[in-house]
VEXBAVEX-608714 format. One record per residue (C-alpha): residue number from 0; x, y, z. Coordinates in steps of 0.2 Angstrom, whole numbers, padded with zeros to 4 digits. Layout:
REM VEXBAVEX-608714
<NUM,<X,Y,Z>>
...
REM end
This chain:
REM VEXBAVEX-608714
<0,<-0453,-0265,-0086>>
<1,<-0444,-0272,-0071>>
<2,<-0429,-0274,-0081>>
<3,<-0431,-0256,-0087>>
<4,<-0432,-0250,-0068>>
<5,<-0417,-0261,-0063>>
<6,<-0408,-0254,-0078>>
<7,<-0413,-0236,-0073>>
<8,<-0408,-0240,-0055>>
<9,<-0392,-0247,-0062>>
<10,<-0388,-0231,-0071>>
<11,<-0392,-0221,-0056>>
<12,<-0381,-0231,-0045>>
<13,<-0368,-0230,-0058>>
<14,<-0370,-0211,-0059>>
<15,<-0368,-0210,-0040>>
<16,<-0353,-0221,-0039>>
<17,<-0339,-0211,-0030>>
<18,<-0327,-0217,-0043>>
<19,<-0335,-0205,-0055>>
<20,<-0325,-0191,-0046>>
<21,<-0309,-0200,-0047>>
<22,<-0303,-0186,-0059>>
<23,<-0306,-0173,-0045>>
<24,<-0297,-0184,-0032>>
<25,<-0282,-0186,-0044>>
<26,<-0282,-0168,-0046>>
<27,<-0283,-0165,-0027>>
<28,<-0268,-0177,-0025>>
<29,<-0258,-0168,-0038>>
<30,<-0261,-0152,-0029>>
<31,<-0256,-0160,-0013>>
<32,<-0239,-0166,-0021>>
<33,<-0236,-0148,-0028>>
<34,<-0238,-0139,-0011>>
<35,<-0223,-0148,-0003>>
<36,<-0212,-0144,-0018>>
<37,<-0217,-0126,-0017>>
<38,<-0214,-0125,0001>>
<39,<-0196,-0133,-0001>>
<40,<-0192,-0121,-0015>>
<41,<-0198,-0107,-0003>>
<42,<-0186,-0113,0011>>
<43,<-0171,-0114,-0001>>
<44,<-0174,-0097,-0007>>
<45,<-0175,-0090,0011>>
<46,<-0158,-0098,0015>>
<47,<-0149,-0089,0000>>
<48,<-0140,-0073,0006>>
<49,<-0147,-0058,-0003>>
<50,<-0136,-0052,-0017>>
<51,<-0138,-0034,-0010>>
<52,<-0131,-0039,0007>>
<53,<-0115,-0029,0010>>
<54,<-0099,-0038,0011>>
<55,<-0087,-0024,0014>>
<56,<-0071,-0025,0024>>
<57,<-0058,-0038,0026>>
<58,<-0056,-0050,0041>>
<59,<-0043,-0044,0053>>
<60,<-0033,-0060,0053>>
<61,<-0032,-0059,0034>>
<62,<-0027,-0041,0035>>
<63,<-0013,-0046,0046>>
<64,<-0008,-0060,0035>>
<65,<-0008,-0049,0020>>
<66,<0004,-0037,0029>>
<67,<0017,-0051,0029>>
<68,<0016,-0053,0048>>
<69,<0011,-0071,0049>>
<70,<-0001,-0084,0043>>
<71,<-0020,-0082,0046>>
<72,<-0020,-0096,0059>>
<73,<-0006,-0087,0069>>
<74,<-0015,-0071,0067>>
<75,<-0030,-0078,0076>>
<76,<-0018,-0082,0091>>
<77,<-0011,-0064,0091>>
<78,<-0028,-0056,0090>>
<79,<-0034,-0066,0105>>
<80,<-0019,-0061,0114>>
<81,<-0023,-0042,0111>>
<82,<-0008,-0039,0099>>
<83,<-0019,-0030,0086>>
<84,<-0028,-0013,0088>>
<85,<-0040,-0005,0076>>
<86,<-0041,0014,0077>>
<87,<-0032,0014,0094>>
<88,<-0044,0000,0102>>
<89,<-0038,-0018,0105>>
<90,<-0048,-0030,0095>>
<91,<-0050,-0048,0101>>
<92,<-0065,-0053,0092>>
<93,<-0063,-0067,0079>>
<94,<-0070,-0062,0062>>
<95,<-0069,-0044,0065>>
<96,<-0069,-0034,0048>>
<97,<-0057,-0020,0045>>
<98,<-0063,-0006,0034>>
<99,<-0052,0003,0021>>
<100,<-0051,0019,0031>>
<101,<-0046,0010,0048>>
<102,<-0029,0012,0055>>
<103,<-0023,-0005,0060>>
<104,<-0008,-0008,0071>>
<105,<0001,-0024,0076>>
<106,<0012,-0023,0092>>
<107,<0010,-0004,0090>>
<108,<0017,-0004,0072>>
<109,<0006,0003,0058>>
<110,<0003,-0011,0045>>
<111,<-0005,-0012,0028>>
<112,<-0014,-0026,0020>>
<113,<-0003,-0025,0005>>
<114,<0014,-0034,0004>>
<115,<0028,-0022,0009>>
<116,<0038,-0016,-0006>>
<117,<0055,-0007,-0006>>
<118,<0061,-0001,-0023>>
<119,<0077,0009,-0026>>
<120,<0079,0021,-0041>>
<121,<0094,0029,-0048>>
<122,<0085,0045,-0054>>
<123,<0090,0054,-0070>>
<124,<0088,0072,-0073>>
<125,<0071,0080,-0079>>
<126,<0060,0069,-0069>>
<127,<0050,0077,-0055>>
<128,<0047,0068,-0039>>
<129,<0028,0067,-0038>>
<130,<0014,0054,-0041>>
<131,<0007,0064,-0056>>
<132,<0009,0080,-0064>>
<133,<-0006,0091,-0071>>
<134,<0006,0099,-0083>>
<135,<0011,0083,-0091>>
<136,<0029,0083,-0086>>
<137,<0038,0066,-0084>>
<138,<0038,0060,-0066>>
<139,<0048,0047,-0056>>
<140,<0033,0036,-0056>>
<141,<0035,0034,-0075>>
<142,<0052,0025,-0071>>
<143,<0046,0013,-0058>>
<144,<0029,0008,-0065>>
<145,<0034,-0010,-0068>>
<146,<0042,-0012,-0052>>
<147,<0027,-0019,-0042>>
<148,<0008,-0020,-0042>>
<149,<0007,-0012,-0025>>
<150,<0005,0007,-0025>>
<151,<0022,0014,-0018>>
<152,<0027,0031,-0014>>
<153,<0044,0041,-0015>>
<154,<0052,0043,0002>>
<155,<0057,0062,0002>>
<156,<0061,0072,-0014>>
<157,<0074,0075,-0027>>
<158,<0071,0091,-0037>>
<159,<0069,0090,-0056>>
<160,<0088,0093,-0060>>
<161,<0095,0082,-0046>>
<162,<0100,0064,-0050>>
<163,<0103,0049,-0039>>
<164,<0096,0038,-0026>>
<165,<0077,0039,-0022>>
<166,<0068,0026,-0012>>
<167,<0050,0020,-0015>>
<168,<0039,0010,-0003>>
<169,<0022,0007,0004>>
<170,<0029,0005,0022>>
<171,<0022,0020,0030>>
<172,<0031,0017,0046>>
<173,<0048,0016,0038>>
<174,<0045,0031,0026>>
<175,<0041,0042,0041>>
<176,<0056,0036,0050>>
<177,<0068,0040,0035>>
<178,<0061,0057,0033>>
<179,<0059,0063,0051>>
<180,<0073,0075,0057>>
<181,<0075,0067,0074>>
<182,<0082,0051,0066>>
<183,<0096,0060,0057>>
<184,<0096,0049,0042>>
<185,<0112,0054,0032>>
<186,<0113,0058,0013>>
<187,<0129,0060,0003>>
<188,<0129,0072,-0012>>
<189,<0141,0075,-0026>>
<190,<0140,0093,-0031>>
<191,<0148,0100,-0046>>
<192,<0150,0119,-0045>>
<193,<0152,0133,-0058>>
<194,<0169,0138,-0050>>
<195,<0182,0131,-0038>>
<196,<0176,0131,-0020>>
<197,<0188,0142,-0009>>
<198,<0195,0133,0006>>
<199,<0189,0147,0017>>
<200,<0171,0144,0011>>
<201,<0173,0126,0014>>
<202,<0178,0129,0032>>
<203,<0163,0141,0034>>
<204,<0151,0128,0028>>
<205,<0159,0115,0039>>
<206,<0158,0125,0054>>
<207,<0139,0129,0052>>
<208,<0130,0145,0047>>
<209,<0114,0154,0048>>
<210,<0102,0152,0033>>
<211,<0085,0160,0033>>
<212,<0086,0163,0052>>
<213,<0090,0144,0054>>
<214,<0107,0136,0058>>
<215,<0113,0124,0044>>
<216,<0123,0109,0051>>
<217,<0133,0100,0038>>
<218,<0140,0083,0044>>
<219,<0155,0083,0033>>
<220,<0161,0092,0017>>
<221,<0177,0089,0007>>
<222,<0184,0090,-0011>>
<223,<0182,0075,-0021>>
<224,<0198,0066,-0022>>
<225,<0209,0067,-0038>>
<226,<0196,0079,-0046>>
<227,<0195,0098,-0048>>
<228,<0190,0109,-0033>>
<229,<0174,0112,-0042>>
<230,<0169,0094,-0037>>
<231,<0163,0093,-0018>>
<232,<0156,0080,-0007>>
<233,<0143,0084,0006>>
<234,<0136,0073,0020>>
<235,<0121,0080,0028>>
<236,<0105,0074,0037>>
<237,<0094,0090,0035>>
<238,<0078,0087,0025>>
<239,<0076,0105,0021>>
<240,<0070,0109,0003>>
<241,<0084,0111,-0009>>
<242,<0096,0112,0006>>
<243,<0112,0108,-0004>>
<244,<0109,0120,-0018>>
<245,<0105,0134,-0006>>
<246,<0120,0131,0005>>
<247,<0132,0134,-0010>>
<248,<0120,0149,-0017>>
<249,<0123,0157,0000>>
<250,<0141,0158,-0003>>
<251,<0139,0164,-0021>>
<252,<0141,0147,-0030>>
<253,<0130,0139,-0043>>
<254,<0127,0120,-0042>>
<255,<0129,0114,-0060>>
<256,<0126,0096,-0056>>
<257,<0120,0087,-0040>>
<258,<0119,0069,-0038>>
<259,<0114,0059,-0022>>
<260,<0126,0045,-0021>>
<261,<0121,0038,-0004>>
<262,<0104,0037,0005>>
<263,<0102,0030,0023>>
<264,<0117,0018,0019>>
<265,<0111,0013,0002>>
<266,<0122,0015,-0013>>
<267,<0121,0016,-0032>>
<268,<0132,0001,-0034>>
<269,<0127,-0009,-0050>>
<270,<0112,0003,-0052>>
<271,<0114,0012,-0069>>
<272,<0105,0029,-0071>>
<273,<0087,0027,-0074>>
<274,<0086,0010,-0067>>
<275,<0078,0003,-0052>>
<276,<0080,-0013,-0041>>
<277,<0071,-0021,-0026>>
<278,<0080,-0020,-0009>>
<279,<0087,-0036,-0002>>
<280,<0080,-0042,0015>>
<281,<0096,-0037,0023>>
<282,<0095,-0020,0017>>
<283,<0077,-0018,0023>>
<284,<0082,-0025,0040>>
<285,<0096,-0012,0041>>
<286,<0085,0002,0037>>
<287,<0073,-0003,0051>>
<288,<0087,-0004,0063>>
<289,<0093,0014,0059>>
REM end
């Protein structure tokens, strides 16, 4: 009987042995190890920027560098010195972001984040000077589409039947300069008339006259050397619409052909009709010095 009691006590002692709950403790330890991993994962997630976080704009130093002014590092120095303005206000903050609609100036000159492009076209007939046409007519943009990836615009206009030099650029400051009347940018046209230009009319045009209640000033007019007197050269700085055609119409002549042979000192040399070329650095500098 004692052996039975001892045996029973032994079983009770065995049943009450804490090691019986080892499984629970192992489970508890496993849970404990799982918690730090979950915490670590949570922290990593909190450090990751939200995918919906807006990243609009471009840093001012990059904007200046993209405009071809200088490197980003140099741009930081100029920004700190107060050389850059955004919407008329000096910005010296490093990392300032420029928005697409902002007007950015560097040393008071308007700049663009795109590389400046200058393309000269020898325009043929039957192309209109516009960015696009809702009537499906051919535009000058069809001719210079492969010239550059940047979006460039025509400087001034040539009507559909006028041929010759037409400049395109994304340099807004220069475009404004070349089209504003106060800068007196000269153009030379070769006009072919339906009849010989009388010497008396040539003198009248040369002296200046009133057209639509405004005085027309022609810088120079002459017959084309060694050609018929129907061929006339006209140097003018006026930017009025169709001004050369209207000058001759005023004196009862019809312009059969009109070709712009010189624009702001640029010529058609080595530039066949319908072709384009990029301006040289020297030509760009000359335009900016006009």
